C-alpha positions as CSV (number, residue, x, y, z in Angstrom):
1,X,-19.6,11.9,23.6
2,X,-21.9,11.3,20.5
3,X,-20.1,8.8,18.3
4,X,-20.6,7.8,14.7
5,X,-19.1,4.5,13.3
6,X,-18.4,4.0,9.7
7,X,-17.4,0.5,8.3
8,X,-18.6,-1.3,5.2
9,X,-18.6,-4.7,6.9
10,X,-21.6,-5.4,9.1
11,X,-19.7,-7.8,11.4
12,X,-17.2,-5.1,12.1
13,X,-19.9,-2.6,13.0
14,X,-21.6,-5.2,15.2
15,X,-18.4,-5.7,17.1
16,X,-17.9,-2.0,17.6
17,X,-21.5,-1.6,18.7
18,X,-21.1,-4.5,21.2
19,X,-17.9,-3.1,22.7
20,X,-19.1,0.4,22.9
21,X,-22.3,-0.5,24.7
22,X,-20.3,-1.0,27.9
23,X,-18.3,2.3,27.7
24,X,-19.6,5.1,29.9
25,X,-20.0,8.5,28.4
26,X,-20.4,7.2,24.8
27,X,-23.7,7.5,22.9
28,X,-23.8,5.8,19.5
29,X,-25.8,8.1,17.2
30,X,-25.4,6.2,13.9
31,X,-23.7,3.6,11.7
32,X,-22.8,4.0,8.1
33,X,-21.3,1.7,5.4
34,X,-19.8,4.4,3.2
35,X,-18.9,8.1,3.1
36,X,-22.1,9.4,1.6
37,X,-24.3,7.7,4.3
38,X,-21.9,8.9,7.0
39,X,-22.1,12.5,5.8
40,X,-25.9,12.3,5.8
41,X,-25.9,10.9,9.4
42,X,-23.4,13.6,10.5
43,X,-25.7,16.3,9.2
44,X,-28.6,14.9,11.1
45,X,-27.1,13.9,14.4
46,X,-24.1,16.2,14.8
47,X,-21.6,13.7,16.3
48,X,-18.7,14.7,18.4
49,X,-16.5,11.9,17.2
50,X,-16.3,9.2,14.6
51,X,-14.6,5.8,14.2
52,X,-13.8,5.4,10.5
53,X,-12.6,2.4,8.6
54,X,-10.1,3.4,6.0
55,X,-11.0,1.1,3.2
56,X,-14.6,2.1,2.2
57,X,-16.4,1.8,-1.1
58,X,-15.9,5.1,-2.9
59,X,-14.2,7.7,-0.7
60,X,-11.7,6.3,1.9
61,X,-12.1,6.9,5.6
62,X,-9.4,9.6,5.5
63,X,-11.1,11.4,2.7
64,X,-14.3,11.2,4.7
65,X,-12.6,12.8,7.7
66,X,-11.7,15.8,5.6
67,X,-15.4,16.3,4.7
68,X,-16.9,16.0,8.2
69,X,-17.4,19.2,10.2
70,X,-14.1,20.4,11.6
71,X,-15.1,19.9,15.2
72,X,-15.5,16.1,14.8
73,X,-12.7,14.1,16.3
74,X,-11.8,11.0,14.3
75,X,-9.9,7.8,14.8
76,X,-9.3,5.3,12.1
77,X,-9.7,1.5,12.0
78,X,-7.3,-0.2,9.7
79,X,-5.9,-3.6,8.8
80,X,-2.9,-1.9,7.1
81,X,0.7,-2.8,8.0
82,X,3.3,-0.8,9.9
83,X,3.8,1.6,7.1
84,X,0.2,2.9,7.8
85,X,0.9,2.9,11.5
86,X,4.0,5.1,11.0
87,X,2.0,7.5,8.8
88,X,-0.6,7.9,11.6
89,X,1.9,8.3,14.3
90,X,4.1,10.8,12.4
91,X,1.0,13.0,11.9
92,X,-0.6,12.6,15.3
93,X,-3.7,10.8,13.9
94,X,-5.4,8.3,16.1
95,X,-5.9,4.8,14.8
96,X,-7.0,1.3,15.8
97,X,-5.1,-1.6,14.2
98,X,-7.3,-4.5,13.4
99,X,-7.9,-7.0,15.0
100,X,-8.3,-4.8,18.1
101,X,-9.4,-5.7,21.6
102,X,-11.9,-4.0,23.9
103,X,-9.1,-2.6,25.9
104,X,-7.5,-1.0,22.8
105,X,-10.8,0.4,21.7
106,X,-11.3,1.9,25.2
107,X,-7.9,3.6,24.9
108,X,-8.8,5.1,21.6
109,X,-12.2,6.4,23.0
110,X,-10.4,7.9,26.0
111,X,-8.0,9.8,23.6
112,X,-10.9,11.1,21.6
113,X,-12.6,12.3,24.8
114,X,-9.4,14.0,25.8
115,X,-9.2,15.7,22.4
116,X,-12.7,17.0,22.7
117,X,-12.0,18.4,26.1
118,X,-8.8,20.2,24.8
119,X,-8.7,23.4,22.9
120,X,-8.3,22.9,19.2
121,X,-9.3,19.3,19.6
122,X,-9.9,18.3,15.9
123,X,-6.9,17.0,14.0
124,X,-5.4,19.5,11.7
125,X,-6.5,19.2,8.1
126,X,-2.8,19.2,7.1
127,X,-2.1,16.2,9.3
128,X,-5.0,14.2,7.6
129,X,-3.9,15.2,4.1
130,X,-0.3,14.2,4.8
131,X,-1.3,10.8,6.3
132,X,-3.7,10.2,3.4
133,X,-1.0,10.9,0.8
134,X,1.5,8.8,2.7
135,X,-0.9,5.8,2.8
136,X,-2.2,6.1,-0.8
137,X,-5.1,3.8,0.2
138,X,-6.7,3.7,-3.2
139,X,-6.8,1.0,-5.9
140,X,-5.8,2.2,-9.4
141,X,-5.3,5.8,-8.4
142,X,-2.5,7.9,-7.0
143,X,-3.2,10.9,-4.8
144,X,-1.4,14.0,-5.9
145,X,-1.4,17.6,-4.5
146,X,-3.5,20.2,-6.2
147,X,-3.1,23.9,-6.3
148,X,-4.9,25.6,-3.5
149,X,-4.4,22.6,-1.2
150,X,-6.0,19.2,-1.0
151,X,-5.4,16.1,-3.1
152,X,-6.8,14.8,-6.3
153,X,-7.0,11.2,-7.7
154,X,-4.7,10.6,-10.6
155,X,-5.6,7.3,-12.4
156,X,-2.3,5.4,-12.6
157,X,-3.4,4.0,-16.0
158,X,-2.9,7.5,-17.4
159,X,0.7,7.8,-16.1
160,X,3.2,7.0,-18.8
161,X,6.4,7.3,-16.8
162,X,7.7,8.4,-13.4
163,X,10.9,10.3,-12.9
164,X,13.1,10.9,-9.9
165,X,13.7,14.5,-9.0
166,X,15.8,14.8,-5.8
167,X,13.4,13.8,-3.0
168,X,10.4,14.1,-5.3
169,X,9.0,12.1,-8.2
170,X,7.4,13.5,-11.3
171,X,4.3,11.5,-12.5
172,X,4.0,12.2,-16.2
173,X,0.5,11.8,-17.5
174,X,0.7,13.9,-20.7
175,X,0.1,16.7,-21.1
176,X,0.2,17.0,-17.3
177,X,3.1,16.4,-14.8
178,X,2.4,15.9,-11.1
179,X,4.9,16.2,-8.2
180,X,4.9,13.9,-5.2
181,X,7.2,14.1,-2.2
182,X,8.7,10.6,-2.1
183,X,11.6,8.8,-3.8
184,X,11.3,6.6,-6.9
185,X,12.2,3.6,-4.8
186,X,9.3,4.4,-2.4
187,X,6.9,4.7,-5.3
188,X,7.9,1.4,-6.9
189,X,7.7,-0.4,-3.5
190,X,4.1,0.7,-3.0
191,X,1.4,-1.9,-3.9
192,X,-0.6,0.7,-5.9
193,X,2.4,1.1,-8.3
194,X,2.4,-2.6,-9.2
195,X,3.1,-2.9,-12.9
196,X,5.5,0.0,-13.3
197,X,8.9,-1.1,-14.5
198,X,12.2,0.6,-13.6
199,X,14.3,1.0,-16.8
200,X,16.9,3.5,-15.5
201,X,18.1,4.6,-12.1
202,X,16.1,7.8,-12.5
203,X,12.9,6.6,-14.1
204,X,10.3,3.9,-14.5
205,X,7.6,3.3,-17.1
206,X,4.1,2.0,-17.4
207,X,4.6,-0.8,-20.0
208,X,1.1,-0.3,-21.5
209,X,2.3,3.0,-22.9
210,X,5.5,1.7,-24.5
211,X,5.2,1.9,-28.3
212,X,8.7,0.9,-29.4
213,X,12.1,-0.1,-28.2
214,X,15.3,0.5,-30.2
215,X,18.8,-0.8,-29.4
216,X,21.6,1.6,-28.7
217,X,25.4,1.0,-28.3
218,X,26.9,-0.6,-25.2
219,X,23.8,-2.7,-24.6
220,X,21.5,0.2,-23.8
221,X,18.2,0.9,-25.6
222,X,15.7,3.7,-26.2
223,X,12.0,3.3,-25.7
224,X,9.2,5.5,-27.2
225,X,6.1,6.1,-25.3
226,X,2.6,6.7,-26.6
227,X,2.9,10.5,-26.2
228,X,6.1,10.5,-28.3
229,X,8.4,10.9,-25.2
230,X,11.7,8.9,-25.6
231,X,13.6,7.5,-22.6
232,X,16.9,5.7,-22.3
233,X,16.9,2.2,-20.9
234,X,20.1,1.3,-19.0
235,X,21.8,-1.9,-19.8
236,X,21.3,-3.2,-16.2
237,X,17.6,-2.7,-16.5
238,X,17.0,-3.8,-20.1
239,X,15.9,-7.3,-19.1
240,X,13.0,-5.9,-17.1
241,X,11.0,-5.1,-20.2
242,X,11.4,-8.5,-21.9
């Protein structure tokens, strides 16, 4: 099995290189520190499989996996918490949780070899897309579905407010509105959404876009956003914007 490793930390690559040197049937064909370097190596060496760190400069490891040739089997190295592990397991995506041992790496390599030996070995694109969206492993951006499939980065700084819509949320970045399949509570609990403030049971706002707040009867209030949109602030949430 020809293997490519991608990690932006030299000590992590050195550890993988050392552990892989004792594993039969594995030939290391290249090391890369980011997605662009990895794609260039993949074009030259045609690896069968890749070990990808998720947090890379520029494109994430999951984004990189979507750009590699479809026959390349991928496993992901991550220091993320159990939320990430659940995203991988639900979508049948192989992963290594850092810090990992030689034994755990050997298990991952064995699974990759089994996938290569099986028909339809490569993870489905849909599984990678779903795991990527569930993880949202980007700083300052939110991954939203785009027409025709795939995901695009939406800068959270552009989002004025987020509204609950059944099991979805609407991310309002005027004049556009983007849907994401998760609850408002799940959005607000995500580290990437830090800074958004819930002002009503059905919506939260980005305070940098708030232009004015006017009192209403019964302790409620109305806020005006930069786009001109007005939202009601519930009495129970009014203190959050002070």
